[in-house]
Backbone atoms as SQL, in Angstrom:
CREATE TABLE atoms (id INTEGER PRIMARY KEY, chain TEXT, resi INTEGER, resn TEXT, atom TEXT, x REAL, y REAL, z REAL);
INSERT INTO atoms VALUES
  (1, 'A', 1, 'MET', 'N', 4.864, -10.854, -0.116),
  (2, 'A', 1, 'MET', 'CA', 6.201, -11.292, 0.523),
  (3, 'A', 1, 'MET', 'C', 6.527, -12.558, 0.505),
  (4, 'A', 2, 'ASN', 'N', 5.479, -13.334, 0.945),
  (5, 'A', 2, 'ASN', 'CA', 5.155, -14.812, 1.115),
  (6, 'A', 2, 'ASN', 'C', 5.864, -15.205, -0.065),
  (7, 'A', 3, 'VAL', 'N', 5.304, -14.904, -1.235),
  (8, 'A', 3, 'VAL', 'CA', 6.134, -15.539, -2.558),
  (9, 'A', 3, 'VAL', 'C', 7.494, -15.287, -2.687),
  (10, 'A', 4, 'LEU', 'N', 7.645, -14.226, -2.178),
  (11, 'A', 4, 'LEU', 'CA', 9.262, -13.900, -2.659),
  (12, 'A', 4, 'LEU', 'C', 9.950, -14.230, -1.482),
  (13, 'A', 5, 'ASP', 'N', 9.452, -14.546, -0.352),
  (14, 'A', 5, 'ASP', 'CA', 10.240, -15.004, 0.643),
  (15, 'A', 5, 'ASP', 'C', 10.209, -16.505, 0.478),
  (16, 'A', 6, 'GLY', 'N', 9.205, -16.995, 0.084),
  (17, 'A', 6, 'GLY', 'CA', 9.516, -18.556, -0.310),
  (18, 'A', 6, 'GLY', 'C', 10.396, -18.841, -1.129),
  (19, 'A', 7, 'ALA', 'N', 10.841, -18.112, -1.990),
  (20, 'A', 7, 'ALA', 'CA', 11.662, -18.030, -3.064),
  (21, 'A', 7, 'ALA', 'C', 13.116, -17.863, -2.617),
  (22, 'A', 8, 'SER', 'N', 13.223, -17.495, -1.426),
  (23, 'A', 8, 'SER', 'CA', 14.550, -17.139, -0.388),
  (24, 'A', 8, 'SER', 'C', 15.256, -15.968, -1.445),
  (25, 'A', 9, 'LEU', 'N', 14.489, -14.822, -1.869),
  (26, 'A', 9, 'LEU', 'CA', 15.240, -13.657, -2.408),
  (27, 'A', 9, 'LEU', 'C', 15.352, -12.775, -1.387),
  (28, 'A', 10, 'ALA', 'N', 16.464, -11.858, -1.882),
  (29, 'A', 10, 'ALA', 'CA', 16.904, -11.230, -0.977),
  (30, 'A', 10, 'ALA', 'C', 16.366, -9.854, -0.879),
  (31, 'A', 11, 'VAL', 'N', 15.101, -9.498, -1.159),
  (32, 'A', 11, 'VAL', 'CA', 14.380, -8.295, -1.303),
  (33, 'A', 11, 'VAL', 'C', 13.705, -8.314, -0.058),
  (34, 'A', 12, 'ASP', 'N', 13.779, -6.921, 0.329),
  (35, 'A', 12, 'ASP', 'CA', 12.886, -6.889, 1.833),
  (36, 'A', 12, 'ASP', 'C', 11.593, -6.122, 1.586),
  (37, 'A', 13, 'ALA', 'N', 10.582, -6.041, 2.636),
  (38, 'A', 13, 'ALA', 'CA', 9.214, -5.249, 2.511),
  (39, 'A', 13, 'ALA', 'C', 9.275, -4.047, 2.047),
  (40, 'A', 14, 'ALA', 'N', 10.221, -3.127, 2.623),
  (41, 'A', 14, 'ALA', 'CA', 10.469, -1.947, 2.582),
  (42, 'A', 14, 'ALA', 'C', 10.671, -1.468, 1.049),
  (43, 'A', 15, 'THR', 'N', 11.570, -2.089, 0.534),
  (44, 'A', 15, 'THR', 'CA', 11.927, -1.934, -1.220),
  (45, 'A', 15, 'THR', 'C', 10.610, -2.478, -1.811),
  (46, 'A', 16, 'VAL', 'N', 10.096, -3.619, -1.595),
  (47, 'A', 16, 'VAL', 'CA', 8.964, -3.854, -2.439),
  (48, 'A', 16, 'VAL', 'C', 7.939, -2.746, -2.085),
  (49, 'A', 17, 'ARG', 'N', 7.157, -2.315, -1.130),
  (50, 'A', 17, 'ARG', 'CA', 6.290, -1.326, -0.689),
  (51, 'A', 17, 'ARG', 'C', 6.843, -0.029, -1.716),
  (52, 'A', 18, 'GLU', 'N', 8.281, 0.264, -1.849),
  (53, 'A', 18, 'GLU', 'CA', 8.541, 1.572, -2.751),
  (54, 'A', 18, 'GLU', 'C', 8.335, 1.162, -4.327),
  (55, 'A', 19, 'ARG', 'N', 8.524, -0.152, -4.527),
  (56, 'A', 19, 'ARG', 'CA', 8.433, -0.361, -5.863),
  (57, 'A', 19, 'ARG', 'C', 6.838, -0.409, -6.389),
  (58, 'A', 20, 'ILE', 'N', 5.834, -0.773, -5.391),
  (59, 'A', 20, 'ILE', 'CA', 4.799, -0.765, -5.662),
  (60, 'A', 20, 'ILE', 'C', 3.973, 0.416, -6.094),
  (61, 'A', 21, 'ARG', 'N', 4.787, 1.717, -5.087),
  (62, 'A', 21, 'ARG', 'CA', 4.438, 3.017, -5.593),
  (63, 'A', 21, 'ARG', 'C', 4.945, 3.683, -6.654),
  (64, 'A', 22, 'ALA', 'N', 6.014, 3.013, -6.978),
  (65, 'A', 22, 'ALA', 'CA', 6.520, 3.413, -8.297),
  (66, 'A', 22, 'ALA', 'C', 5.806, 2.735, -9.621),
  (67, 'A', 23, 'ASN', 'N', 5.144, 1.738, -9.457),
  (68, 'A', 23, 'ASN', 'CA', 4.404, 1.268, -10.265),
  (69, 'A', 23, 'ASN', 'C', 5.470, 0.246, -11.046),
  (70, 'A', 24, 'THR', 'N', 6.031, -0.441, -10.277),
  (71, 'A', 24, 'THR', 'CA', 7.214, -1.513, -10.963),
  (72, 'A', 24, 'THR', 'C', 7.195, -2.811, -10.421),
  (73, 'A', 25, 'VAL', 'N', 6.020, -3.338, -9.884),
  (74, 'A', 25, 'VAL', 'CA', 5.648, -4.556, -9.424),
  (75, 'A', 25, 'VAL', 'C', 4.318, -5.240, -10.059),
  (76, 'A', 26, 'TRP', 'N', 4.812, -6.293, -10.936),
  (77, 'A', 26, 'TRP', 'CA', 3.692, -7.109, -11.320),
  (78, 'A', 26, 'TRP', 'C', 3.050, -8.462, -10.706),
  (79, 'A', 27, 'ILE', 'N', 2.080, -8.639, -10.472),
  (80, 'A', 27, 'ILE', 'CA', 1.708, -9.875, -9.450),
  (81, 'A', 27, 'ILE', 'C', 1.117, -10.672, -10.685),
  (82, 'A', 28, 'ALA', 'N', 0.569, -12.040, -10.520),
  (83, 'A', 28, 'ALA', 'CA', -0.091, -12.950, -10.896),
  (84, 'A', 28, 'ALA', 'C', -1.128, -13.405, -9.877),
  (85, 'A', 29, 'VAL', 'N', -2.286, -13.520, -10.079),
  (86, 'A', 29, 'VAL', 'CA', -3.415, -13.932, -9.234),
  (87, 'A', 29, 'VAL', 'C', -4.414, -14.872, -9.779),
  (88, 'A', 30, 'ALA', 'N', -4.582, -16.000, -9.195),
  (89, 'A', 30, 'ALA', 'CA', -5.851, -16.631, -9.861),
  (90, 'A', 30, 'ALA', 'C', -6.960, -17.085, -8.317),
  (91, 'A', 31, 'ASP', 'N', -7.943, -16.870, -8.435),
  (92, 'A', 31, 'ASP', 'CA', -8.771, -17.202, -7.277),
  (93, 'A', 31, 'ASP', 'C', -8.504, -16.638, -5.951),
  (94, 'A', 32, 'ASP', 'N', -8.085, -15.357, -6.327),
  (95, 'A', 32, 'ASP', 'CA', -7.654, -14.431, -4.935),
  (96, 'A', 32, 'ASP', 'C', -6.424, -14.786, -4.488),
  (97, 'A', 33, 'ARG', 'N', -5.516, -15.645, -5.008),
  (98, 'A', 33, 'ARG', 'CA', -4.374, -15.957, -4.511),
  (99, 'A', 33, 'ARG', 'C', -3.174, -15.645, -5.279),
  (100, 'A', 34, 'LEU', 'N', -2.219, -15.089, -4.487),
  (101, 'A', 34, 'LEU', 'CA', -1.150, -14.736, -5.372),
  (102, 'A', 34, 'LEU', 'C', -0.431, -15.678, -5.766),
  (103, 'A', 35, 'LEU', 'N', 0.072, -15.831, -7.294),
  (104, 'A', 35, 'LEU', 'CA', 0.785, -16.993, -7.619),
  (105, 'A', 35, 'LEU', 'C', 2.057, -16.544, -7.735),
  (106, 'A', 36, 'GLY', 'N', 2.457, -15.103, -8.041),
  (107, 'A', 36, 'GLY', 'CA', 3.646, -14.788, -8.280),
  (108, 'A', 36, 'GLY', 'C', 3.695, -13.284, -8.532),
  (109, 'A', 37, 'ALA', 'N', 5.174, -12.990, -8.650),
  (110, 'A', 37, 'ALA', 'CA', 5.588, -11.689, -8.397),
  (111, 'A', 37, 'ALA', 'C', 6.899, -11.005, -9.292),
  (112, 'A', 38, 'CYS', 'N', 6.954, -10.375, -9.969),
  (113, 'A', 38, 'CYS', 'CA', 8.013, -9.655, -10.242),
  (114, 'A', 38, 'CYS', 'C', 8.174, -7.926, -9.993),
  (115, 'A', 39, 'VAL', 'N', 9.404, -7.690, -9.346),
  (116, 'A', 39, 'VAL', 'CA', 9.289, -6.659, -8.865),
  (117, 'A', 39, 'VAL', 'C', 10.791, -6.019, -9.460),
  (118, 'A', 40, 'LEU', 'N', 10.833, -4.754, -10.076),
  (119, 'A', 40, 'LEU', 'CA', 11.625, -4.201, -10.894),
  (120, 'A', 40, 'LEU', 'C', 12.376, -3.016, -10.238),
  (121, 'A', 41, 'ASP', 'N', 13.735, -2.886, -10.637),
  (122, 'A', 41, 'ASP', 'CA', 14.364, -1.684, -10.208),
  (123, 'A', 41, 'ASP', 'C', 14.615, -1.008, -11.335),
  (124, 'A', 42, 'ASP', 'N', 14.036, 0.087, -11.804),
  (125, 'A', 42, 'ASP', 'CA', 14.443, 0.611, -13.105),
  (126, 'A', 42, 'ASP', 'C', 14.222, -0.384, -14.265),
  (127, 'A', 43, 'ARG', 'N', 15.163, -0.723, -14.737),
  (128, 'A', 43, 'ARG', 'CA', 15.069, -1.596, -15.804),
  (129, 'A', 43, 'ARG', 'C', 15.544, -3.173, -15.659),
  (130, 'A', 44, 'GLU', 'N', 15.974, -3.558, -14.383),
  (131, 'A', 44, 'GLU', 'CA', 16.489, -4.644, -13.930),
  (132, 'A', 44, 'GLU', 'C', 15.526, -5.395, -12.841),
  (133, 'A', 45, 'ILE', 'N', 15.265, -6.955, -13.023),
  (134, 'A', 45, 'ILE', 'CA', 14.454, -7.382, -12.538),
  (135, 'A', 45, 'ILE', 'C', 15.141, -7.870, -10.863),
  (136, 'A', 46, 'ASP', 'N', 14.761, -7.159, -9.930),
  (137, 'A', 46, 'ASP', 'CA', 15.114, -7.179, -8.627),
  (138, 'A', 46, 'ASP', 'C', 14.851, -8.490, -7.962),
  (139, 'A', 47, 'ALA', 'N', 13.734, -8.767, -8.166),
  (140, 'A', 47, 'ALA', 'CA', 13.241, -10.386, -7.803),
  (141, 'A', 47, 'ALA', 'C', 11.792, -10.657, -8.549),
  (142, 'A', 48, 'ILE', 'N', 12.090, -11.924, -8.691),
  (143, 'A', 48, 'ILE', 'CA', 10.995, -12.668, -9.320),
  (144, 'A', 48, 'ILE', 'C', 10.439, -13.931, -8.561),
  (145, 'A', 49, 'ALA', 'N', 9.353, -14.130, -8.400),
  (146, 'A', 49, 'ALA', 'CA', 9.114, -15.636, -7.775),
  (147, 'A', 49, 'ALA', 'C', 7.821, -16.125, -8.429),
  (148, 'A', 50, 'VAL', 'N', 7.821, -17.613, -8.216),
  (149, 'A', 50, 'VAL', 'CA', 6.180, -18.090, -8.597),
  (150, 'A', 50, 'VAL', 'C', 6.335, -19.106, -7.544),
  (151, 'A', 51, 'ARG', 'N', 5.088, -19.053, -6.873),
  (152, 'A', 51, 'ARG', 'CA', 4.613, -20.340, -6.058),
  (153, 'A', 51, 'ARG', 'C', 5.091, -21.733, -6.716),
  (154, 'A', 52, 'ARG', 'N', 5.912, -22.174, -5.793),
  (155, 'A', 52, 'ARG', 'CA', 6.547, -23.689, -6.002),
  (156, 'A', 52, 'ARG', 'C', 5.720, -24.609, -6.913),
  (157, 'A', 53, 'ARG', 'N', 4.302, -24.848, -6.423),
  (158, 'A', 53, 'ARG', 'CA', 3.377, -25.430, -6.869),
  (159, 'A', 53, 'ARG', 'C', 2.874, -25.121, -8.592),
  (160, 'A', 54, 'ARG', 'N', 2.929, -23.786, -8.545),
  (161, 'A', 54, 'ARG', 'CA', 2.517, -23.193, -10.163),
  (162, 'A', 54, 'ARG', 'C', 3.570, -23.353, -10.941),
  (163, 'A', 55, 'ARG', 'N', 4.872, -23.302, -10.678),
  (164, 'A', 55, 'ARG', 'CA', 6.085, -23.185, -11.599),
  (165, 'A', 55, 'ARG', 'C', 5.985, -24.132, -12.990),
  (166, 'A', 56, 'GLY', 'N', 6.596, -23.666, -13.923),
  (167, 'A', 56, 'GLY', 'CA', 6.301, -24.607, -15.220),
  (168, 'A', 56, 'GLY', 'C', 4.902, -24.302, -15.977),
  (169, 'A', 57, 'GLN', 'N', 3.964, -23.361, -15.530),
  (170, 'A', 57, 'GLN', 'CA', 2.926, -23.130, -16.156),
  (171, 'A', 57, 'GLN', 'C', 3.006, -21.793, -16.940),
  (172, 'A', 58, 'GLY', 'N', 4.007, -21.288, -16.987),
  (173, 'A', 58, 'GLY', 'CA', 4.189, -19.995, -17.942),
  (174, 'A', 58, 'GLY', 'C', 3.854, -18.611, -17.192),
  (175, 'A', 59, 'ILE', 'N', 3.869, -18.716, -15.979),
  (176, 'A', 59, 'ILE', 'CA', 3.343, -17.509, -15.136),
  (177, 'A', 59, 'ILE', 'C', 4.562, -16.563, -15.044),
  (178, 'A', 60, 'GLY', 'N', 5.698, -17.057, -14.530),
  (179, 'A', 60, 'GLY', 'CA', 7.142, -16.288, -14.580),
  (180, 'A', 60, 'GLY', 'C', 7.488, -15.714, -15.978),
  (181, 'A', 61, 'THR', 'N', 7.390, -16.625, -16.889),
  (182, 'A', 61, 'THR', 'CA', 7.320, -15.782, -18.347),
  (183, 'A', 61, 'THR', 'C', 6.560, -14.623, -18.617),
  (184, 'A', 62, 'ARG', 'N', 5.138, -14.799, -18.341),
  (185, 'A', 62, 'ARG', 'CA', 4.034, -13.671, -18.669),
  (186, 'A', 62, 'ARG', 'C', 4.441, -12.429, -17.720),
  (187, 'A', 63, 'LEU', 'N', 5.201, -12.813, -16.428),
  (188, 'A', 63, 'LEU', 'CA', 5.550, -11.848, -15.728),
  (189, 'A', 63, 'LEU', 'C', 6.711, -11.022, -16.116),
  (190, 'A', 64, 'VAL', 'N', 8.023, -11.716, -16.671),
  (191, 'A', 64, 'VAL', 'CA', 8.664, -11.064, -17.409),
  (192, 'A', 64, 'VAL', 'C', 8.509, -10.466, -18.871),
  (193, 'A', 65, 'GLU', 'N', 7.710, -10.831, -19.509),
  (194, 'A', 65, 'GLU', 'CA', 6.989, -10.516, -20.849),
  (195, 'A', 65, 'GLU', 'C', 6.312, -9.101, -20.411),
  (196, 'A', 66, 'ARG', 'N', 5.585, -8.671, -19.169),
  (197, 'A', 66, 'ARG', 'CA', 4.725, -7.478, -18.947),
  (198, 'A', 66, 'ARG', 'C', 5.863, -6.718, -18.397),
  (199, 'A', 67, 'ALA', 'N', 7.383, -6.960, -17.914),
  (200, 'A', 67, 'ALA', 'CA', 8.318, -6.199, -17.459),
  (201, 'A', 67, 'ALA', 'C', 8.871, -5.605, -18.572),
  (202, 'A', 68, 'ALA', 'N', 9.358, -6.523, -19.587),
  (203, 'A', 68, 'ALA', 'CA', 9.827, -6.434, -20.532),
  (204, 'A', 68, 'ALA', 'C', 9.180, -5.099, -21.549),
  (205, 'A', 69, 'ALA', 'N', 7.836, -5.378, -21.381),
  (206, 'A', 69, 'ALA', 'CA', 7.016, -4.356, -22.227),
  (207, 'A', 69, 'ALA', 'C', 6.855, -3.018, -21.617),
  (208, 'A', 70, 'ALA', 'N', 7.298, -2.976, -20.323),
  (209, 'A', 70, 'ALA', 'CA', 7.197, -1.793, -19.362),
  (210, 'A', 70, 'ALA', 'C', 8.265, -0.984, -19.463),
  (211, 'A', 71, 'THR', 'N', 9.719, -2.055, -20.026),
  (212, 'A', 71, 'THR', 'CA', 10.757, -1.232, -20.104),
  (213, 'A', 71, 'THR', 'C', 11.112, -1.067, -21.766),
  (214, 'A', 72, 'ALA', 'N', 10.190, -1.184, -22.607),
  (215, 'A', 72, 'ALA', 'CA', 10.336, -1.072, -23.873),
  (216, 'A', 72, 'ALA', 'C', 11.348, -2.135, -24.432),
  (217, 'A', 73, 'GLY', 'N', 11.532, -2.834, -23.654),
  (218, 'A', 73, 'GLY', 'CA', 12.485, -4.468, -24.155),
  (219, 'A', 73, 'GLY', 'C', 13.722, -4.484, -23.777),
  (220, 'A', 74, 'ASP', 'N', 13.876, -3.108, -22.975),
  (221, 'A', 74, 'ASP', 'CA', 15.369, -3.159, -22.197),
  (222, 'A', 74, 'ASP', 'C', 15.280, -3.626, -20.937),
  (223, 'A', 75, 'LEU', 'N', 15.314, -4.991, -20.780),
  (224, 'A', 75, 'LEU', 'CA', 15.113, -5.508, -19.334),
  (225, 'A', 75, 'LEU', 'C', 16.438, -6.151, -19.166),
  (226, 'A', 76, 'ARG', 'N', 16.674, -6.058, -17.808),
  (227, 'A', 76, 'ARG', 'CA', 18.121, -6.791, -17.586),
  (228, 'A', 76, 'ARG', 'C', 17.777, -7.635, -16.344),
  (229, 'A', 77, 'ALA', 'N', 18.781, -8.783, -15.950),
  (230, 'A', 77, 'ALA', 'CA', 18.437, -9.050, -14.463),
  (231, 'A', 77, 'ALA', 'C', 20.048, -9.856, -14.552),
  (232, 'A', 78, 'GLU', 'N', 19.960, -10.103, -13.191),
  (233, 'A', 78, 'GLU', 'CA', 21.396, -10.619, -12.625),
  (234, 'A', 78, 'GLU', 'C', 20.993, -11.990, -11.836),
  (235, 'A', 79, 'PHE', 'N', 21.371, -12.883, -11.660),
  (236, 'A', 79, 'PHE', 'CA', 20.655, -13.908, -11.170),
  (237, 'A', 79, 'PHE', 'C', 21.785, -15.035, -11.161),
  (238, 'A', 80, 'HIS', 'N', 21.446, -16.216, -10.200),
  (239, 'A', 80, 'HIS', 'CA', 22.295, -17.346, -9.668),
  (240, 'A', 80, 'HIS', 'C', 22.189, -18.412, -10.817),
  (241, 'A', 81, 'ARG', 'N', 23.143, -19.052, -10.983),
  (242, 'A', 81, 'ARG', 'CA', 23.275, -20.375, -11.708),
  (243, 'A', 81, 'ARG', 'C', 21.986, -21.245, -11.850),
  (244, 'A', 82, 'ARG', 'N', 21.478, -21.199, -10.559),
  (245, 'A', 82, 'ARG', 'CA', 20.482, -22.540, -10.751),
  (246, 'A', 82, 'ARG', 'C', 18.948, -22.177, -11.463),
  (247, 'A', 83, 'VAL', 'N', 18.613, -20.673, -11.583),
  (248, 'A', 83, 'VAL', 'CA', 17.927, -19.970, -12.572),
  (249, 'A', 83, 'VAL', 'C', 18.297, -19.624, -13.977),
  (250, 'A', 84, 'ARG', 'N', 19.253, -20.251, -14.159),
  (251, 'A', 84, 'ARG', 'CA', 19.767, -19.724, -15.513),
  (252, 'A', 84, 'ARG', 'C', 18.822, -20.082, -16.568),
  (253, 'A', 85, 'PRO', 'N', 18.563, -21.468, -16.334),
  (254, 'A', 85, 'PRO', 'CA', 17.598, -22.043, -17.247),
  (255, 'A', 85, 'PRO', 'C', 16.423, -21.418, -17.789),
  (256, 'A', 86, 'PHE', 'N', 15.805, -20.683, -16.802),
  (257, 'A', 86, 'PHE', 'CA', 14.459, -19.898, -16.960),
  (258, 'A', 86, 'PHE', 'C', 14.885, -18.645, -17.762),
  (259, 'A', 87, 'TYR', 'N', 15.863, -17.956, -17.450),
  (260, 'A', 87, 'TYR', 'CA', 16.346, -16.709, -18.183),
  (261, 'A', 87, 'TYR', 'C', 16.618, -17.268, -19.716),
  (262, 'A', 88, 'ASP', 'N', 17.322, -18.494, -19.897),
  (263, 'A', 88, 'ASP', 'CA', 18.087, -19.058, -21.101),
  (264, 'A', 88, 'ASP', 'C', 16.667, -19.028, -22.130),
  (265, 'A', 89, 'SER', 'N', 15.382, -19.695, -21.223),
  (266, 'A', 89, 'SER', 'CA', 14.174, -20.079, -22.134),
  (267, 'A', 89, 'SER', 'C', 13.431, -18.884, -22.608),
  (268, 'A', 90, 'LEU', 'N', 13.689, -17.806, -21.993),
  (269, 'A', 90, 'LEU', 'CA', 13.181, -16.417, -22.123),
  (270, 'A', 90, 'LEU', 'C', 13.983, -15.844, -23.491),
  (271, 'A', 91, 'GLY', 'N', 15.122, -16.195, -23.864),
  (272, 'A', 91, 'GLY', 'CA', 15.834, -15.564, -24.576),
  (273, 'A', 91, 'GLY', 'C', 16.724, -14.552, -24.263),
  (274, 'A', 92, 'PHE', 'N', 17.190, -14.482, -23.009),
  (275, 'A', 92, 'PHE', 'CA', 17.920, -13.623, -22.386),
  (276, 'A', 92, 'PHE', 'C', 19.410, -13.665, -22.937),
  (277, 'A', 93, 'ALA', 'N', 20.143, -12.671, -23.391),
  (278, 'A', 93, 'ALA', 'CA', 21.494, -12.872, -23.697),
  (279, 'A', 93, 'ALA', 'C', 22.272, -12.734, -22.546),
  (280, 'A', 94, 'ILE', 'N', 23.085, -13.491, -22.160),
  (281, 'A', 94, 'ILE', 'CA', 23.636, -13.984, -20.884),
  (282, 'A', 94, 'ILE', 'C', 25.218, -14.241, -20.939),
  (283, 'A', 95, 'GLU', 'N', 25.581, -13.553, -19.563),
  (284, 'A', 95, 'GLU', 'CA', 27.133, -13.706, -19.529),
  (285, 'A', 95, 'GLU', 'C', 27.444, -13.715, -18.045),
  (286, 'A', 96, 'PRO', 'N', 28.709, -14.194, -17.800),
  (287, 'A', 96, 'PRO', 'CA', 28.948, -14.358, -16.259),
  (288, 'A', 96, 'PRO', 'C', 29.201, -13.186, -15.641),
  (289, 'A', 97, 'THR', 'N', 29.163, -13.029, -14.571),
  (290, 'A', 97, 'THR', 'CA', 29.868, -11.924, -13.628),
  (291, 'A', 97, 'THR', 'C', 30.786, -12.149, -13.122),
  (292, 'A', 98, 'ASP', 'N', 31.822, -11.093, -12.340),
  (293, 'A', 98, 'ASP', 'CA', 32.760, -11.939, -11.403),
  (294, 'A', 98, 'ASP', 'C', 32.578, -12.483, -10.498),
  (295, 'A', 99, 'GLU', 'N', 31.562, -12.714, -9.938),
  (296, 'A', 99, 'GLU', 'CA', 30.973, -13.542, -8.796),
  (297, 'A', 99, 'GLU', 'C', 30.921, -15.016, -9.256),
  (298, 'A', 100, 'PRO', 'N', 31.560, -15.954, -8.519),
  (299, 'A', 100, 'PRO', 'CA', 31.137, -17.186, -9.182),
  (300, 'A', 100, 'PRO', 'C', 29.512, -17.740, -8.831),
  (301, 'A', 101, 'ASP', 'N', 29.170, -18.423, -9.803),
  (302, 'A', 101, 'ASP', 'CA', 27.474, -18.688, -9.950),
  (303, 'A', 101, 'ASP', 'C', 26.640, -17.896, -10.410),
  (304, 'A', 102, 'ARG', 'N', 27.257, -16.622, -10.498),
  (305, 'A', 102, 'ARG', 'CA', 26.250, -15.611, -10.849),
  (306, 'A', 102, 'ARG', 'C', 26.343, -14.947, -12.592),
  (307, 'A', 103, 'PHE', 'N', 25.314, -14.770, -13.038),
  (308, 'A', 103, 'PHE', 'CA', 25.161, -14.335, -14.134),
  (309, 'A', 103, 'PHE', 'C', 24.368, -13.072, -14.070),
  (310, 'A', 104, 'ARG', 'N', 24.466, -12.289, -15.371),
  (311, 'A', 104, 'ARG', 'CA', 23.868, -10.851, -15.829),
  (312, 'A', 104, 'ARG', 'C', 23.206, -11.571, -17.493),
  (313, 'A', 105, 'GLY', 'N', 21.998, -10.809, -17.364),
  (314, 'A', 105, 'GLY', 'CA', 21.403, -11.229, -18.946),
  (315, 'A', 105, 'GLY', 'C', 20.731, -9.768, -19.037),
  (316, 'A', 106, 'ARG', 'N', 20.374, -10.041, -20.615),
  (317, 'A', 106, 'ARG', 'CA', 19.506, -8.738, -21.032),
  (318, 'A', 106, 'ARG', 'C', 18.513, -9.501, -21.974),
  (319, 'A', 107, 'TYR', 'N', 17.406, -8.933, -22.019),
  (320, 'A', 107, 'TYR', 'CA', 16.179, -9.611, -22.585),
  (321, 'A', 107, 'TYR', 'C', 16.101, -9.176, -24.090),
  (322, 'A', 108, 'GLU', 'N', 16.136, -10.112, -24.685),
  (323, 'A', 108, 'GLU', 'CA', 16.262, -10.124, -26.217),
  (324, 'A', 108, 'GLU', 'C', 15.210, -10.383, -27.047);
């Protein structure tokens, strides 16, 4: 939860525990330290975060690739404009939502 909380994501601990039981949470670990996490809700990324100091090292990319493999490539996300470059870099087809500064994307 520290990694997700540090990214100011609106996912609560009860939801994360539920997704862990459903085997739809992936984590990146090095030297017994959690570096990042990706939480799915069915085929949609509910939350993804990487520790600030470890960003830009491909950790988030590998987490999304693992989630895409688990969803047979049918992976979606809704996100704020500030993280759009991340989703663009992964090849998501992106379109705006009805909410200002929000987008939705589909992994391609």
